[in-house]
N, CA, C, O and CB atoms as a CASP TS submission, in Angstrom:
PFRMAT TS
TARGET T0000
AUTHOR 0000-0000-0000
METHOD Language model
MODEL 1
PARENT N/A
ATOM      1  N   MET     1      24.184  -6.325   2.297  1.00  0.00           N
ATOM      2  CA  MET     1      24.098  -4.988   1.553  1.00  0.00           C
ATOM      3  C   MET     1      25.155  -4.268   1.527  1.00  0.00           C
ATOM      4  O   MET     1      25.880  -4.354   2.518  1.00  0.00           O
ATOM      5  CB  MET     1      23.186  -4.160   2.003  1.00  0.00           C
ATOM      6  N   SER     2      25.455  -3.607   0.728  1.00  0.00           N
ATOM      7  CA  SER     2      26.476  -2.939   0.599  1.00  0.00           C
ATOM      8  C   SER     2      25.882  -1.479   1.409  1.00  0.00           C
ATOM      9  O   SER     2      24.816  -1.304   1.998  1.00  0.00           O
ATOM     10  CB  SER     2      26.951  -2.912  -1.012  1.00  0.00           C
ATOM     11  N   LEU     3      27.101  -0.484   1.157  1.00  0.00           N
ATOM     12  CA  LEU     3      26.514   0.873   1.787  1.00  0.00           C
ATOM     13  C   LEU     3      25.815   1.427   0.956  1.00  0.00           C
ATOM     14  O   LEU     3      24.704   1.873   1.239  1.00  0.00           O
ATOM     15  CB  LEU     3      27.420   1.887   2.231  1.00  0.00           C
ATOM     16  N   THR     4      26.498   1.518  -0.569  1.00  0.00           N
ATOM     17  CA  THR     4      25.792   2.439  -1.714  1.00  0.00           C
ATOM     18  C   THR     4      24.309   1.776  -1.927  1.00  0.00           C
ATOM     19  O   THR     4      23.294   2.434  -2.155  1.00  0.00           O
ATOM     20  CB  THR     4      26.749   2.420  -3.318  1.00  0.00           C
ATOM     21  N   GLY     5      24.388   0.057  -1.787  1.00  0.00           N
ATOM     22  CA  GLY     5      22.708  -0.002  -1.967  1.00  0.00           C
ATOM     23  C   GLY     5      22.158   0.429  -0.891  1.00  0.00           C
ATOM     24  O   GLY     5      20.992   0.728  -1.150  1.00  0.00           O
ATOM     25  N   PHE     6      22.473   0.654   0.447  1.00  0.00           N
ATOM     26  CA  PHE     6      21.661   0.850   1.249  1.00  0.00           C
ATOM     27  C   PHE     6      21.313   2.358   1.416  1.00  0.00           C
ATOM     28  O   PHE     6      20.244   2.768   1.866  1.00  0.00           O
ATOM     29  CB  PHE     6      22.072   0.229   2.288  1.00  0.00           C
ATOM     30  N   CYS     7      22.344   3.124   1.000  1.00  0.00           N
ATOM     31  CA  CYS     7      21.777   4.620   0.878  1.00  0.00           C
ATOM     32  C   CYS     7      20.674   5.194  -0.442  1.00  0.00           C
ATOM     33  O   CYS     7      19.847   6.102  -0.515  1.00  0.00           O
ATOM     34  CB  CYS     7      23.160   5.517   0.751  1.00  0.00           C
ATOM     35  N   LYS     8      21.214   4.043  -1.466  1.00  0.00           N
ATOM     36  CA  LYS     8      20.056   4.019  -2.755  1.00  0.00           C
ATOM     37  C   LYS     8      18.626   4.217  -1.830  1.00  0.00           C
ATOM     38  O   LYS     8      17.871   5.186  -1.748  1.00  0.00           O
ATOM     39  CB  LYS     8      20.037   2.201  -3.833  1.00  0.00           C
ATOM     40  N   HIS     9      18.588   2.904  -1.186  1.00  0.00           N
ATOM     41  CA  HIS     9      17.322   2.375  -0.723  1.00  0.00           C
ATOM     42  C   HIS     9      16.769   3.521   0.188  1.00  0.00           C
ATOM     43  O   HIS     9      15.582   3.652  -0.111  1.00  0.00           O
ATOM     44  CB  HIS     9      17.493   0.932   0.063  1.00  0.00           C
ATOM     45  N   ILE    10      17.143   4.474   1.245  1.00  0.00           N
ATOM     46  CA  ILE    10      17.296   5.473   2.166  1.00  0.00           C
ATOM     47  C   ILE    10      16.793   6.448   1.117  1.00  0.00           C
ATOM     48  O   ILE    10      15.692   6.978   1.268  1.00  0.00           O
ATOM     49  CB  ILE    10      18.789   5.690   2.877  1.00  0.00           C
ATOM     50  N   ARG    11      17.482   6.683   0.156  1.00  0.00           N
ATOM     51  CA  ARG    11      16.878   7.635  -0.619  1.00  0.00           C
ATOM     52  C   ARG    11      15.527   7.635  -1.350  1.00  0.00           C
ATOM     53  O   ARG    11      14.774   8.604  -1.260  1.00  0.00           O
ATOM     54  CB  ARG    11      17.671   7.822  -1.415  1.00  0.00           C
ATOM     55  N   ILE    12      15.231   6.587  -2.045  1.00  0.00           N
ATOM     56  CA  ILE    12      14.072   6.064  -2.283  1.00  0.00           C
ATOM     57  C   ILE    12      12.912   6.373  -1.525  1.00  0.00           C
ATOM     58  O   ILE    12      11.916   7.064  -1.738  1.00  0.00           O
ATOM     59  CB  ILE    12      14.229   4.928  -2.265  1.00  0.00           C
ATOM     60  N   LEU    13      13.305   5.685  -0.599  1.00  0.00           N
ATOM     61  CA  LEU    13      12.191   6.026   0.595  1.00  0.00           C
ATOM     62  C   LEU    13      12.258   7.686   1.106  1.00  0.00           C
ATOM     63  O   LEU    13      11.146   8.206   1.192  1.00  0.00           O
ATOM     64  CB  LEU    13      12.576   4.943   2.087  1.00  0.00           C
ATOM     65  N   GLU    14      13.163   8.368   1.374  1.00  0.00           N
ATOM     66  CA  GLU    14      13.011   9.778   1.524  1.00  0.00           C
ATOM     67  C   GLU    14      12.186  10.554   0.205  1.00  0.00           C
ATOM     68  O   GLU    14      11.263  11.368   0.236  1.00  0.00           O
ATOM     69  CB  GLU    14      14.522  10.349   1.713  1.00  0.00           C
ATOM     70  N   ASN    15      12.817  10.031  -0.789  1.00  0.00           N
ATOM     71  CA  ASN    15      11.725  11.029  -1.628  1.00  0.00           C
ATOM     72  C   ASN    15      10.396  10.436  -1.973  1.00  0.00           C
ATOM     73  O   ASN    15       9.623  11.105  -2.658  1.00  0.00           O
ATOM     74  CB  ASN    15      12.313  11.487  -3.068  1.00  0.00           C
ATOM     75  N   ALA    16       9.990   9.001  -1.479  1.00  0.00           N
ATOM     76  CA  ALA    16       8.605   8.677  -1.125  1.00  0.00           C
ATOM     77  C   ALA    16       7.996   9.489  -0.342  1.00  0.00           C
ATOM     78  O   ALA    16       6.824   9.860  -0.393  1.00  0.00           O
ATOM     79  CB  ALA    16       8.462   7.549  -0.577  1.00  0.00           C
ATOM     80  N   GLY    17       8.759   9.744   0.342  1.00  0.00           N
ATOM     81  CA  GLY    17       8.058  10.659   2.027  1.00  0.00           C
ATOM     82  C   GLY    17       8.168   9.923   3.193  1.00  0.00           C
ATOM     83  O   GLY    17       7.978  10.363   4.327  1.00  0.00           O
ATOM     84  N   LEU    18       8.598   8.361   2.779  1.00  0.00           N
ATOM     85  CA  LEU    18       8.006   7.166   3.973  1.00  0.00           C
ATOM     86  C   LEU    18       9.144   7.700   5.024  1.00  0.00           C
ATOM     87  O   LEU    18       8.870   7.494   6.207  1.00  0.00           O
ATOM     88  CB  LEU    18       8.158   5.044   3.475  1.00  0.00           C
ATOM     89  N   VAL    19      10.224   8.272   4.784  1.00  0.00           N
ATOM     90  CA  VAL    19      11.775   8.561   5.646  1.00  0.00           C
ATOM     91  C   VAL    19      12.101   9.963   5.863  1.00  0.00           C
ATOM     92  O   VAL    19      12.223  10.682   4.872  1.00  0.00           O
ATOM     93  CB  VAL    19      13.148   7.999   4.805  1.00  0.00           C
ATOM     94  N   ARG    20      12.270  10.486   7.125  1.00  0.00           N
ATOM     95  CA  ARG    20      12.497  12.101   7.066  1.00  0.00           C
ATOM     96  C   ARG    20      14.165  11.781   7.445  1.00  0.00           C
ATOM     97  O   ARG    20      14.470  10.714   7.978  1.00  0.00           O
ATOM     98  CB  ARG    20      11.379  13.299   8.441  1.00  0.00           C
ATOM     99  N   ARG    21      15.004  12.630   7.172  1.00  0.00           N
ATOM    100  CA  ARG    21      16.272  12.498   7.913  1.00  0.00           C
ATOM    101  C   ARG    21      16.609  13.816   8.365  1.00  0.00           C
ATOM    102  O   ARG    21      16.347  14.776   7.640  1.00  0.00           O
ATOM    103  CB  ARG    21      17.415  11.898   7.090  1.00  0.00           C
ATOM    104  N   THR    22      17.145  13.971   9.448  1.00  0.00           N
ATOM    105  CA  THR    22      17.883  14.814  10.327  1.00  0.00           C
ATOM    106  C   THR    22      19.246  15.008  10.329  1.00  0.00           C
ATOM    107  O   THR    22      19.880  14.002  10.649  1.00  0.00           O
ATOM    108  CB  THR    22      17.663  14.491  11.411  1.00  0.00           C
ATOM    109  N   ARG    23      19.791  15.832  10.113  1.00  0.00           N
ATOM    110  CA  ARG    23      21.283  16.056  10.313  1.00  0.00           C
ATOM    111  C   ARG    23      22.018  16.664  11.408  1.00  0.00           C
ATOM    112  O   ARG    23      21.909  17.885  11.297  1.00  0.00           O
ATOM    113  CB  ARG    23      21.660  16.722   9.401  1.00  0.00           C
ATOM    114  N   HIS    24      22.671  16.368  12.350  1.00  0.00           N
ATOM    115  CA  HIS    24      23.287  16.789  13.124  1.00  0.00           C
ATOM    116  C   HIS    24      24.702  16.872  13.198  1.00  0.00           C
ATOM    117  O   HIS    24      25.174  16.031  13.964  1.00  0.00           O
ATOM    118  CB  HIS    24      22.890  16.372  13.842  1.00  0.00           C
ATOM    119  N   GLY    25      25.564  17.643  12.629  1.00  0.00           N
ATOM    120  CA  GLY    25      27.039  17.395  12.441  1.00  0.00           C
ATOM    121  C   GLY    25      27.061  16.751  11.188  1.00  0.00           C
ATOM    122  O   GLY    25      26.657  17.108  10.082  1.00  0.00           O
ATOM    123  N   ARG    26      27.897  15.212  11.789  1.00  0.00           N
ATOM    124  CA  ARG    26      28.195  14.066  10.699  1.00  0.00           C
ATOM    125  C   ARG    26      27.232  13.404  10.733  1.00  0.00           C
ATOM    126  O   ARG    26      27.120  12.694   9.734  1.00  0.00           O
ATOM    127  CB  ARG    26      29.328  13.169  10.819  1.00  0.00           C
ATOM    128  N   GLU    27      26.283  13.285  11.612  1.00  0.00           N
ATOM    129  CA  GLU    27      25.285  12.252  12.403  1.00  0.00           C
ATOM    130  C   GLU    27      24.037  12.264  11.783  1.00  0.00           C
ATOM    131  O   GLU    27      23.374  13.208  12.214  1.00  0.00           O
ATOM    132  CB  GLU    27      25.025  12.595  13.945  1.00  0.00           C
ATOM    133  N   ASN    28      23.261  11.399  10.689  1.00  0.00           N
ATOM    134  CA  ASN    28      22.423  11.496  10.395  1.00  0.00           C
ATOM    135  C   ASN    28      20.807  10.858  11.038  1.00  0.00           C
ATOM    136  O   ASN    28      20.969   9.658  10.819  1.00  0.00           O
ATOM    137  CB  ASN    28      22.895  11.305   9.479  1.00  0.00           C
ATOM    138  N   THR    29      19.960  10.932  11.424  1.00  0.00           N
ATOM    139  CA  THR    29      19.037  10.264  12.453  1.00  0.00           C
ATOM    140  C   THR    29      17.738  10.113  10.794  1.00  0.00           C
ATOM    141  O   THR    29      17.674  10.952   9.895  1.00  0.00           O
ATOM    142  CB  THR    29      18.479  11.637  14.360  1.00  0.00           C
ATOM    143  N   LEU    30      17.138   9.183  10.859  1.00  0.00           N
ATOM    144  CA  LEU    30      16.198   8.582  10.033  1.00  0.00           C
ATOM    145  C   LEU    30      14.919   8.622  10.899  1.00  0.00           C
ATOM    146  O   LEU    30      14.947   8.349  12.099  1.00  0.00           O
ATOM    147  CB  LEU    30      16.639   7.128   9.566  1.00  0.00           C
ATOM    148  N   ALA    31      14.088   8.884  10.411  1.00  0.00           N
ATOM    149  CA  ALA    31      12.303   8.748  11.133  1.00  0.00           C
ATOM    150  C   ALA    31      11.784   8.264  10.154  1.00  0.00           C
ATOM    151  O   ALA    31      12.281   8.580   9.073  1.00  0.00           O
ATOM    152  CB  ALA    31      11.289  10.170  11.610  1.00  0.00           C
ATOM    153  N   LEU    32      10.675   7.385  10.158  1.00  0.00           N
ATOM    154  CA  LEU    32       9.638   6.742   9.665  1.00  0.00           C
ATOM    155  C   LEU    32       8.331   7.530   9.765  1.00  0.00           C
ATOM    156  O   LEU    32       7.566   7.570  10.728  1.00  0.00           O
ATOM    157  CB  LEU    32       9.566   5.515  10.296  1.00  0.00           C
ATOM    158  N   SER    33       8.200   8.276   8.344  1.00  0.00           N
ATOM    159  CA  SER    33       6.884   8.939   8.304  1.00  0.00           C
ATOM    160  C   SER    33       5.765   7.911   7.777  1.00  0.00           C
ATOM    161  O   SER    33       6.151   7.320   6.768  1.00  0.00           O
ATOM    162  CB  SER    33       6.969  10.250   7.346  1.00  0.00           C
ATOM    163  N   GLY    34       4.350   7.513   8.245  1.00  0.00           N
ATOM    164  CA  GLY    34       3.381   6.685   8.301  1.00  0.00           C
ATOM    165  C   GLY    34       2.086   7.617   7.128  1.00  0.00           C
ATOM    166  O   GLY    34       1.327   7.067   6.330  1.00  0.00           O
ATOM    167  N   ARG    35       2.197   8.932   7.369  1.00  0.00           N
ATOM    168  CA  ARG    35       1.481   9.807   6.637  1.00  0.00           C
ATOM    169  C   ARG    35       1.136   9.266   5.259  1.00  0.00           C
ATOM    170  O   ARG    35      -0.062   9.301   4.979  1.00  0.00           O
ATOM    171  CB  ARG    35       2.195  11.025   6.564  1.00  0.00           C
ATOM    172  N   PRO    36       2.268   8.593   4.021  1.00  0.00           N
ATOM    173  CA  PRO    36       2.095   8.282   2.824  1.00  0.00           C
ATOM    174  C   PRO    36       1.456   7.474   2.922  1.00  0.00           C
ATOM    175  O   PRO    36       0.463   7.573   2.201  1.00  0.00           O
ATOM    176  CB  PRO    36       2.924   8.087   2.125  1.00  0.00           C
ATOM    177  N   LEU    37       1.519   6.313   3.711  1.00  0.00           N
ATOM    178  CA  LEU    37       0.870   4.947   3.696  1.00  0.00           C
ATOM    179  C   LEU    37      -0.563   5.187   3.992  1.00  0.00           C
ATOM    180  O   LEU    37      -1.317   4.447   3.362  1.00  0.00           O
ATOM    181  CB  LEU    37       1.511   3.917   4.759  1.00  0.00           C
ATOM    182  N   GLN    38      -0.974   5.804   4.574  1.00  0.00           N
ATOM    183  CA  GLN    38      -2.389   6.141   4.800  1.00  0.00           C
ATOM    184  C   GLN    38      -3.183   6.320   3.418  1.00  0.00           C
ATOM    185  O   GLN    38      -4.280   5.850   3.116  1.00  0.00           O
ATOM    186  CB  GLN    38      -2.469   7.480   5.667  1.00  0.00           C
ATOM    187  N   LYS    39      -2.386   7.071   2.720  1.00  0.00           N
ATOM    188  CA  LYS    39      -2.950   7.306   1.413  1.00  0.00           C
ATOM    189  C   LYS    39      -3.318   5.940   0.649  1.00  0.00           C
ATOM    190  O   LYS    39      -4.398   5.680   0.118  1.00  0.00           O
ATOM    191  CB  LYS    39      -1.927   8.150   0.585  1.00  0.00           C
ATOM    192  N   VAL    40      -2.320   5.233   0.707  1.00  0.00           N
ATOM    193  CA  VAL    40      -2.237   3.921   0.071  1.00  0.00           C
ATOM    194  C   VAL    40      -3.617   3.183   0.660  1.00  0.00           C
ATOM    195  O   VAL    40      -4.592   2.798   0.015  1.00  0.00           O
ATOM    196  CB  VAL    40      -0.720   3.092   0.482  1.00  0.00           C
ATOM    197  N   ALA    41      -3.370   3.109   2.139  1.00  0.00           N
ATOM    198  CA  ALA    41      -4.181   2.409   2.540  1.00  0.00           C
ATOM    199  C   ALA    41      -6.052   2.678   2.002  1.00  0.00           C
ATOM    200  O   ALA    41      -6.971   1.869   1.873  1.00  0.00           O
ATOM    201  CB  ALA    41      -3.788   2.556   3.949  1.00  0.00           C
ATOM    202  N   GLU    42      -5.995   3.938   1.837  1.00  0.00           N
ATOM    203  CA  GLU    42      -7.487   4.498   1.738  1.00  0.00           C
ATOM    204  C   GLU    42      -7.806   4.015   0.157  1.00  0.00           C
ATOM    205  O   GLU    42      -8.995   3.842  -0.111  1.00  0.00           O
ATOM    206  CB  GLU    42      -7.619   6.433   2.014  1.00  0.00           C
ATOM    207  N   TRP    43      -6.685   3.759  -1.045  1.00  0.00           N
ATOM    208  CA  TRP    43      -6.674   3.802  -2.255  1.00  0.00           C
ATOM    209  C   TRP    43      -7.167   2.186  -2.109  1.00  0.00           C
ATOM    210  O   TRP    43      -7.975   1.802  -2.954  1.00  0.00           O
ATOM    211  CB  TRP    43      -5.264   4.354  -3.025  1.00  0.00           C
ATOM    212  N   VAL    44      -6.765   1.319  -1.179  1.00  0.00           N
ATOM    213  CA  VAL    44      -6.620   0.181  -1.303  1.00  0.00           C
ATOM    214  C   VAL    44      -8.299  -0.535  -0.427  1.00  0.00           C
ATOM    215  O   VAL    44      -9.052  -1.499  -0.564  1.00  0.00           O
ATOM    216  CB  VAL    44      -4.998  -0.125  -0.674  1.00  0.00           C
ATOM    217  N   LEU    45      -8.190   0.415   0.264  1.00  0.00           N
ATOM    218  CA  LEU    45      -9.812   0.220   0.962  1.00  0.00           C
ATOM    219  C   LEU    45     -11.069   0.115  -0.255  1.00  0.00           C
ATOM    220  O   LEU    45     -11.893  -0.770  -0.490  1.00  0.00           O
ATOM    221  CB  LEU    45     -10.234   1.827   2.060  1.00  0.00           C
ATOM    222  N   ASN    46     -10.812   1.376  -0.860  1.00  0.00           N
ATOM    223  CA  ASN    46     -11.513   1.690  -2.002  1.00  0.00           C
ATOM    224  C   ASN    46     -11.908   0.540  -3.195  1.00  0.00           C
ATOM    225  O   ASN    46     -13.054   0.350  -3.603  1.00  0.00           O
ATOM    226  CB  ASN    46     -10.713   2.715  -2.548  1.00  0.00           C
ATOM    227  N   TYR    47     -10.737  -0.153  -3.642  1.00  0.00           N
ATOM    228  CA  TYR    47     -10.700  -1.020  -4.306  1.00  0.00           C
ATOM    229  C   TYR    47     -11.466  -2.589  -3.580  1.00  0.00           C
ATOM    230  O   TYR    47     -12.382  -3.307  -3.982  1.00  0.00           O
ATOM    231  CB  TYR    47      -9.291  -0.945  -4.653  1.00  0.00           C
ATOM    232  N   GLU    48     -10.642  -2.640  -2.454  1.00  0.00           N
ATOM    233  CA  GLU    48     -11.636  -3.761  -1.583  1.00  0.00           C
ATOM    234  C   GLU    48     -13.192  -3.530  -1.556  1.00  0.00           C
ATOM    235  O   GLU    48     -14.028  -4.433  -1.524  1.00  0.00           O
ATOM    236  CB  GLU    48     -11.226  -3.750   0.047  1.00  0.00           C
ATOM    237  N   ARG    49     -13.445  -2.210  -1.574  1.00  0.00           N
ATOM    238  CA  ARG    49     -15.021  -2.438  -1.417  1.00  0.00           C
ATOM    239  C   ARG    49     -15.783  -2.658  -2.810  1.00  0.00           C
ATOM    240  O   ARG    49     -16.927  -3.112  -2.808  1.00  0.00           O
ATOM    241  CB  ARG    49     -15.710  -1.100  -0.675  1.00  0.00           C
ATOM    242  N   PHE    50     -15.153  -2.340  -3.944  1.00  0.00           N
ATOM    243  CA  PHE    50     -15.331  -2.223  -5.113  1.00  0.00           C
ATOM    244  C   PHE    50     -15.528  -3.893  -5.436  1.00  0.00           C
ATOM    245  O   PHE    50     -16.578  -4.489  -5.675  1.00  0.00           O
ATOM    246  CB  PHE    50     -14.166  -1.356  -5.788  1.00  0.00           C
ATOM    247  N   TRP    51     -13.973  -4.491  -5.347  1.00  0.00           N
ATOM    248  CA  TRP    51     -14.247  -5.938  -5.482  1.00  0.00           C
ATOM    249  C   TRP    51     -15.054  -7.087  -4.742  1.00  0.00           C
ATOM    250  O   TRP    51     -15.359  -8.165  -5.251  1.00  0.00           O
ATOM    251  CB  TRP    51     -13.250  -6.321  -5.462  1.00  0.00           C
ATOM    252  N   LYS    52     -15.343  -6.676  -3.471  1.00  0.00           N
ATOM    253  CA  LYS    52     -16.189  -7.228  -2.672  1.00  0.00           C
ATOM    254  C   LYS    52     -17.700  -7.080  -3.384  1.00  0.00           C
ATOM    255  O   LYS    52     -18.417  -8.061  -3.583  1.00  0.00           O
ATOM    256  CB  LYS    52     -16.013  -6.567  -1.275  1.00  0.00           C
ATOM    257  N   LEU    53     -18.102  -5.623  -3.759  1.00  0.00           N
ATOM    258  CA  LEU    53     -19.283  -5.732  -4.478  1.00  0.00           C
ATOM    259  C   LEU    53     -19.475  -6.293  -6.061  1.00  0.00           C
ATOM    260  O   LEU    53     -20.531  -6.470  -6.668  1.00  0.00           O
ATOM    261  CB  LEU    53     -19.715  -4.482  -4.403  1.00  0.00           C
ATOM    262  N   ARG    54     -18.528  -6.442  -6.373  1.00  0.00           N
ATOM    263  CA  ARG    54     -18.324  -7.259  -7.697  1.00  0.00           C
ATOM    264  C   ARG    54     -18.402  -8.756  -7.558  1.00  0.00           C
ATOM    265  O   ARG    54     -19.238  -9.413  -8.180  1.00  0.00           O
ATOM    266  CB  ARG    54     -16.946  -6.957  -8.309  1.00  0.00           C
ATOM    267  N   MET    55     -17.566  -9.262  -6.778  1.00  0.00           N
ATOM    268  CA  MET    55     -17.790 -10.734  -6.124  1.00  0.00           C
ATOM    269  C   MET    55     -19.145 -10.995  -5.942  1.00  0.00           C
ATOM    270  O   MET    55     -19.835 -11.752  -6.624  1.00  0.00           O
ATOM    271  CB  MET    55     -17.127 -10.936  -4.722  1.00  0.00           C
ATOM    272  N   ALA    56     -19.606 -10.099  -4.655  1.00  0.00           N
ATOM    273  CA  ALA    56     -21.337 -10.777  -4.543  1.00  0.00           C
ATOM    274  C   ALA    56     -21.737 -10.771  -5.634  1.00  0.00           C
ATOM    275  O   ALA    56     -22.102 -11.858  -6.083  1.00  0.00           O
ATOM    276  CB  ALA    56     -22.535 -10.039  -3.726  1.00  0.00           C
ATOM    277  N   ARG    57     -21.826  -9.674  -6.424  1.00  0.00           N
ATOM    278  CA  ARG    57     -23.088 -10.119  -7.361  1.00  0.00           C
ATOM    279  C   ARG    57     -22.648 -11.091  -8.455  1.00  0.00           C
ATOM    280  O   ARG    57     -23.412 -11.595  -9.278  1.00  0.00           O
ATOM    281  CB  ARG    57     -23.795  -8.801  -8.130  1.00  0.00           C
ATOM    282  N   LEU    58     -21.069 -11.339  -8.354  1.00  0.00           N
ATOM    283  CA  LEU    58     -20.982 -12.635  -9.078  1.00  0.00           C
ATOM    284  C   LEU    58     -21.582 -13.603  -8.713  1.00  0.00           C
ATOM    285  O   LEU    58     -22.331 -14.302  -9.395  1.00  0.00           O
ATOM    286  CB  LEU    58     -19.925 -13.081  -9.185  1.00  0.00           C
ATOM    287  N   GLU    59     -21.236 -13.756  -7.341  1.00  0.00           N
ATOM    288  CA  GLU    59     -21.948 -15.174  -6.447  1.00  0.00           C
ATOM    289  C   GLU    59     -23.448 -15.473  -6.988  1.00  0.00           C
ATOM    290  O   GLU    59     -23.833 -16.497  -7.554  1.00  0.00           O
ATOM    291  CB  GLU    59     -22.144 -14.809  -4.530  1.00  0.00           C
ATOM    292  N   LYS    60     -24.274 -14.188  -6.634  1.00  0.00           N
ATOM    293  CA  LYS    60     -25.640 -13.942  -6.615  1.00  0.00           C
ATOM    294  C   LYS    60     -25.870 -14.593  -8.168  1.00  0.00           C
ATOM    295  O   LYS    60     -26.764 -15.436  -8.244  1.00  0.00           O
ATOM    296  CB  LYS    60     -26.077 -12.211  -6.316  1.00  0.00           C
ATOM    297  N   PHE    61     -25.180 -14.286  -9.324  1.00  0.00           N
ATOM    298  CA  PHE    61     -25.720 -14.497 -10.821  1.00  0.00           C
ATOM    299  C   PHE    61     -25.149 -15.997 -10.396  1.00  0.00           C
ATOM    300  O   PHE    61     -26.222 -16.580 -10.244  1.00  0.00           O
ATOM    301  CB  PHE    61     -24.974 -13.443 -12.443  1.00  0.00           C
ATOM    302  N   PHE    62     -24.480 -16.637 -10.211  1.00  0.00           N
ATOM    303  CA  PHE    62     -24.224 -18.332 -10.407  1.00  0.00           C
ATOM    304  C   PHE    62     -25.030 -19.128  -9.648  1.00  0.00           C
ATOM    305  O   PHE    62     -25.240 -20.309  -9.925  1.00  0.00           O
ATOM    306  CB  PHE    62     -22.802 -18.842 -10.014  1.00  0.00           C
ATOM    307  N   VAL    63     -25.608 -18.425  -8.483  1.00  0.00           N
ATOM    308  CA  VAL    63     -26.729 -19.214  -7.732  1.00  0.00           C
ATOM    309  C   VAL    63     -27.692 -19.088  -8.263  1.00  0.00           C
ATOM    310  O   VAL    63     -28.385 -20.105  -8.228  1.00  0.00           O
ATOM    311  CB  VAL    63     -27.035 -18.962  -6.494  1.00  0.00           C
ATOM    312  N   ALA    64     -28.259 -17.966  -8.971  1.00  0.00           N
ATOM    313  CA  ALA    64     -29.400 -18.148  -9.723  1.00  0.00           C
ATOM    314  C   ALA    64     -29.561 -18.862 -10.801  1.00  0.00           C
ATOM    315  O   ALA    64     -30.602 -19.467 -11.055  1.00  0.00           O
ATOM    316  CB  ALA    64     -29.762 -17.220 -10.024  1.00  0.00           C
ATOM    317  N   LYS    65     -28.068 -18.843 -11.859  1.00  0.00           N
ATOM    318  CA  LYS    65     -27.932 -19.762 -12.817  1.00  0.00           C
ATOM    319  C   LYS    65     -28.178 -21.380 -12.496  1.00  0.00           C
ATOM    320  O   LYS    65     -28.613 -22.275 -13.220  1.00  0.00           O
ATOM    321  CB  LYS    65     -26.647 -19.521 -13.274  1.00  0.00           C
ATOM    322  N   LYS    66     -27.758 -21.386 -11.228  1.00  0.00           N
ATOM    323  CA  LYS    66     -27.852 -22.595 -10.646  1.00  0.00           C
ATOM    324  C   LYS    66     -29.103 -23.147 -10.034  1.00  0.00           C
ATOM    325  O   LYS    66     -29.191 -24.360  -9.841  1.00  0.00           O
ATOM    326  CB  LYS    66     -26.985 -22.592  -9.797  1.00  0.00           C
ATOM    327  N   GLU    67     -30.104 -22.303  -9.707  1.00  0.00           N
ATOM    328  CA  GLU    67     -31.105 -22.559  -9.138  1.00  0.00           C
ATOM    329  C   GLU    67     -32.225 -22.735 -10.491  1.00  0.00           C
ATOM    330  O   GLU    67     -33.289 -23.352 -10.547  1.00  0.00           O
ATOM    331  CB  GLU    67     -31.329 -21.448  -8.019  1.00  0.00           C
ATOM    332  N   GLU    68     -31.547 -21.974 -11.462  1.00  0.00           N
ATOM    333  CA  GLU    68     -32.332 -21.994 -13.055  1.00  0.00           C
ATOM    334  C   GLU    68     -32.449 -23.260 -13.557  1.00  0.00           C
ATOM    335  O   GLU    68     -33.503 -23.638 -14.067  1.00  0.00           O
ATOM    336  CB  GLU    68     -31.545 -21.199 -14.268  1.00  0.00           C
ATOM    337  N   SER    69     -30.985 -24.319 -13.423  1.00  0.00           N
ATOM    338  CA  SER    69     -30.839 -25.571 -14.121  1.00  0.00           C
ATOM    339  C   SER    69     -31.253 -26.573 -13.219  1.00  0.00           C
ATOM    340  O   SER    69     -30.869 -27.714 -13.478  1.00  0.00           O
ATOM    341  CB  SER    69     -29.465 -25.832 -14.618  1.00  0.00           C
ATOM    342  N   ARG    70     -32.171 -26.348 -11.903  1.00  0.00           N
ATOM    343  CA  ARG    70     -32.559 -27.296 -11.498  1.00  0.00           C
ATOM    344  C   ARG    70     -33.868 -27.647 -11.950  1.00  0.00           C
ATOM    345  O   ARG    70     -34.397 -28.688 -11.559  1.00  0.00           O
ATOM    346  CB  ARG    70     -32.404 -27.234 -10.378  1.00  0.00           C
TER
END
């Protein structure tokens, strides 16, 4: 990966709030920040609950249809 490409990726991560940069003279220190990922995890968890409920209902539906056809 080129230095330009690397820097572009770091800027994108900074803009997303996933990386913090501190400068001491010419030296840059990068630190990961997991806080924005917590919001993503919460969002995914909500959809996981939603889809588990929907799949359970769908399974019940098919079990009932199978029972009817016997």
